[in-house]
N, C-alpha and C positions, 0 to 999 in steps of 0.2 A: 504494500500500500504506500503510495507517495505521501511523504510527510510534509506538513506545513511547519516551517521553523521560524522562530522569532529570534533575531540577533540584536544585540545592543552595541552600537558603535560608540566606544568609550570616548573618542575625541570629540564627537559632535552630539553625543547623547541621542542619536537618531535611531528610531525603531525600524527594523528591517524584517519583513515577513517574506518567506521564500515559498514559491509554488512551482509546480511543474508547468502549469499553464495559467496565464492571466488573461482574462477576457474583459475588454473595456466596453461596457454597455449591456444593459439588461432588457433590451427591447426584443423584438421578434428574432433577430439574428443571434444575439448574445445568449438568450435562454435556450434556443433550439440547438445551437452548436454545442453548448455545454452538455446538454442532455445526450446528444448524439455521440460525443466523445466519450462520456462516462459510460454509455451503453457498450461501447467497444472496449474501453479500458477503465474499468471501475477502480483500478489501483492508482490512477493518477490524481494528484492534488490539483484542484481547479478552483480558481478564485474569479468571481464575477464582481467587477467594480461598477456600481450603479447607485447614484444618489437618490433616485426616485423611490417613493414608497408605493407607487401604483404601476400596474402594467396594463397597457391598452391594446385592444384589438381595433386598429384604426380602419381597416377596410370596410367596416360596417357603418362608419360615420356618414357615408353617402346615403345609405338607407335610412339612417336616423333623420337626415335632412329631408326625407320624403315622408316621414311619419310612419314607416313600416318596420322599424326596429327600435327596441328599447335601449337607450343610450347606456343605462346602468349595466346591461349585459355585455358591454364592451370594456369593462374595467374590473380588475381584480387586485387584491393586495399583492405586492411584489413577492412577499415571503411565500405566498401560495404557489408560485410558479418556479421558484428556485429548485433546480433538480436535486434529488437526494445525492449526497456525496460532494456537492459543490459548496463552497464558502461564499456567502454574500457579504461583500465589503460595502456597506452603505456609506459611500463617500464620493466626492468629486475627484476625478483624475485631473491634476493640475499641470503635469509636465511629463513628457515622454523622453526617455533617455535610452534609445535602442543600442547605443554604443556600450552602455553598461548593463543592458538587459534589465532596466528599471523603469517603473512608473512611480512618480511622486504624487501622492494623494493629499487631500486637505489635512492640515496640521503638520505637514512635512514628513509624514510616514512614507517609507519606501517599500514598494512591492517589487521583490526580485523574482524574475521568472526565467525558466528555460526557453519557453515559447510564448509568444504574445499573439492574441487575436484582437484585431481592432474593428469594432462594430458599434460605435456610439451613435450611428445615424447621422442625419444632417440637421442643420439649424434653420428654423423658420424665421426669416429676417423681416418681421412685421415692420420694424422701424425704417426700412428702406423706402417705404411709401409714406410720404409726409402726411401727418395727421391721422394715419390709420390706427395706431395703437389706442389713441383716445376715442376713436369713433366706433370701434368694434363692440358689438353686442347691444347697440341702441340705434335709434333713428334709421332703421332699415339696413344697417351694415352688418354683414355676417360672413361666416366661412365654415365649411364642413371640415376644414383642416384642424379644428380644435374641438376637443371633447365637450367643452362647456358651450360652444357656439352652434354645434350641429342641431340641437333642439330648437334654437332660435331661428335657424333657417326654415324649419318646418312651420314654426309659428308665423313667420312672415309670408311664406308661400300659401298657407291655408287661409290667411286673412286677406291677401291681395285680390282685389276685384278689377282694378284698372291702374294704368300708370306705366312707368318705365322700370323694367327689370334688366339689370346689367350684370354680366358675368365676366370675370377677368381671368386671364392666364398669363403668368410672368414668363420671362425667358427661361429656357432649359439650362440645366437639368432641374427637374422637380420630381418629388415622389408621386407615383401614380399619375402619369402624364394625361390620362383620360379623365381624371376626377373633375377638373374644372368644367368640362362640357357635360359630364354625367349629371352634375347638379342642375344644369340648364334643362337637359332632356326630361328629368324627373319632375321638375317644376312645371314645365310646359304640359307634360302628360296630365298632371293634376288639373291645371287650368283648363285644358281642353275638355276633360271629363266634366268639369263644373260649368262649362260653356261661358267662360270669361276670358279665354285666351284672345279672342277677337278684340278685347278692350285693353290688351297689354302689349306694349312695344318691347320686344325681347332683343337684346344685343349681346353678342359674344365677342369680347375684345381679346385677341390673342397676340402676344408680343412676337410670336413666330409667323411664318409665312404659309403654313399648311394647317389643315384641320386636325390631322393625325399623322404621326411620323411614319406609319407603315401604310403604303399606298393602297394595298388591297382592301383596307377597311374604310377608305374614304367614301366610295360610292354608296354603300348602305347607310353610312352616317349622314350623308348629304340628303338622302330621302327623308330622314327625320328632321333635319334642319328645315327642309321645305315644308314638311307636314306641319311643323310648329310655326312656320313663317318667321323664323329667327334670322336676324341680320348678322352676318359674319363680318368682323372688322379685323383684318390681319395687320401685322406690323404696328400694333397699337398697344402700348404699355402703360398700365396704370401707375401714376407717379404721385398723386396727391388726392386726399379725401377731406372734405369738410362735412362731417356728419350732421351738424346742426342745420346747415343750409341745404343738406342733401345734394351736394355737388361733388363730382369727381372729375379729375383732369387726366387726360391720356396724351402721351407723346406718340405721334404718328410719324412714320417714315414715308416720305413721298417717293415718287419714281426716281427722283434725282438724288435720293439719299438725305434730303433735308429733313430736320426734325421740326414738326409743327405741333404745338400744344393746343388741345381742344377741350372745352368745358362741356360736361354732360350733367344733366339733372337726373336724379333717380328716386324711385320709391323703394326699390330693393336693389342692394349692391352685394353680390356674392364675390368675395375677394379670395384669391389664392396668392399668398405672399411669395416674394423671392426666396430662394432656398440656397444655402451656402454651406460649405464644410465647417464643422466646429473648429474654433480657434485652437483647441488642443492638438488637432491633427494638422491644421493649416500651418501652424507655427513650429512644426516638428520636422526632424530629418526624414520622416516617413512620407511627407507630402510630395505630390507631383507639382508641376508648374501651376496648376489650377487650384491647389490646396487640398485635393482629395488624397486618400491613402493609396499610394501607388502599388499596383499589383500586376503580375503577369495575368493576362486576360483568360488564360486557360487554367492555370494551377491555383490562382488567387493567392499566390505567395509573393511577398515583396521581392523585387529583383536585386536589391542590395543587402537587405537584412534578411537572411535566409531562414531565420527562426521566427519570422513575423508573417502572419496571414491576415487577410481582411475580407469582409463580406458585408452585405447589406448596403444601405444607402450611401455610406461613406467611402466605399471602395471605388477605385478609378475605372473599373471595367465599364465599357460603354453599353451596358444593358439597361432596360427599363427598371427604375427603382420601385420595385413592388415587393410585397410579402411573398408572392409566388416565386419571384427570383431568389429571395433568401432561402426558400424551402429547398431549392435545388443546390444552391451554393453551400448550404450546410453540409451536405454529403461530400462535396468536393473538398472542403476545408478539413472536415473530420478525417477523411481517408488520407489526404495528402499530408496533413500534420503528423499523423501517426506514422506514416511511411517515412517522413523526414526524421522522426525520432529514432527510427530503427535503421537509419542509413540506407534506406531503399529508394528506388526511383519513384517519382510522383507520376502515377499512371492515370489519375482521374482528371478529366478535362471538362471545364464548364463551357457550354455552347451559347451562353448569353440568354438563356431562356427567361422570359418574363411573361406575365399574363395580366391583361387589363380587361376585366369584365365590364363592357360598356353598357350601362343600364340605360337603354334608350326609351323605355317606358316601364311602368309598373307591371311586372310579370314577364318581361322579355329582356334578354341580354344578348349582345354580340360578344362572344367569348374570344377576344383577341389574344392569341398566344403566338409568340415570335421570339427569335433569337438574334444573334449578331447579324448585322446587315439587313435586318427586316425579314429574315427567312421565316416563313410560317412553320410553326411547330405545334400543330393541334394535338391534343391528348386523345381526342375521340375521333372515330372515322366518319365525321360529318362535315358538311360544307361549313367552314369556320366563319364565313361572313353573313350567315343567316341568323337573325334574331330568334332566340329559342326560350321557351319556358324552362327547359331542362337546365340551361345555364343560370337562370334566375334562381331555381331551386338549389343549385350548387352553391351560389353566392350567399343567398339569404338564409339557408337552412343547414346544408351539409358542411360548408367550409368553416363557419364559426364553431360548430361542434368539434370538427376535426382539429382546429387550431388549438383549442383549450385541452382537449383530451388525447391528442396524438402528437402533433408537431412539437409542442413545447415539452413533450415527454420523451422525445427521441425516437418516435415511431415514424418511419419514413415511408411515404406512399407516393408512387409514381414520380420518383426522383431521378430516374436514369437520364443522363444527358447524352447528346449525340456528338459532343465535341471530339475531335481527333486527339490522339495521344500527344502530350506536350513534347516539344523538341528535347533532344538529349541535353542541351545546355540548361534547360529549365528543370531537368530531372535531378541534376547534381545536388545532393543535400548539403 
């Protein structure tokens, strides 16, 4: 059994705790990878560094915003999801020192590790939109990207009978790239059923230039855009909000590349904030040029610090940042980390799989599953661009149950990747 040791540095009076594996982050990726590793090697000492006292199932917040899922069922105490055999260190990680195999946590305590897994997620940068932090949760300003605001989304949608409803999407990368438009579709579906959509002007402002990054799914999505008579505004980035006056400002890029700022009034404003790597990673030697934790895209191992792996939203692999991606990344990291411990080649390769269940109406979903380069990777032998009730049942009923009862407990389901074996240079432990 791997032992957790505590040493006292006499010169600095610094407490040092030693673990086989240190995991930064107790979100979907952190808890799941800890469970999967301990399922394979229960003798290892594993520490999960996570300051939060609650664990959230974020994929259901879109459904909360449509009034079809109980927000309280998306949250559980952190202690209830920590895998047996793992040590939960309820603290903030302040500094990464991979040259010394150390994580410095709050209070100056040192966590010494043999191997490190970096998965603290990303940071929602609400403050990058002027006036937004003060405006959220009142005067019609909401977001399904926060536990406490998703119910407010439904309150606004269910009460709105006429006026302007605006939905925004910031520049990539963001977690669940389809979520901004999913909020729009579900709102419009409700208004259409209540026969008030004809009185509501719906606009979707996207800082990017396309509706969805995988071209195969754009035509079926456009049918719903047309069905709901929603106006798409591309290259339009939300930069300022005045909740009291119910005004929003967007920076548009014209055909010549000039930036023009335009003012819009709203009755409902659903905001998706800009999303950035956490400072802990961005300011560390592990970061790539953009601030994300650098990894080999196949093995998910750091190219320079070979005892460091990363997965989830913070890693630099160019996949969709979704819980479904983490589900498959968990197996890649667990297998390759253990192989590296044993001095063996890293034979498991991630194919970039991600899944975005596009909720186009209540009861129907386009299950978008794809990998690196936009390659379609459907799990089921069905036409993937067709909206289906089966996909709705999967998202609304089956996956939440599976998440709490299987994924977080190390039970791996449909996790095989199609990636080719890593190159020999990436196999060297």
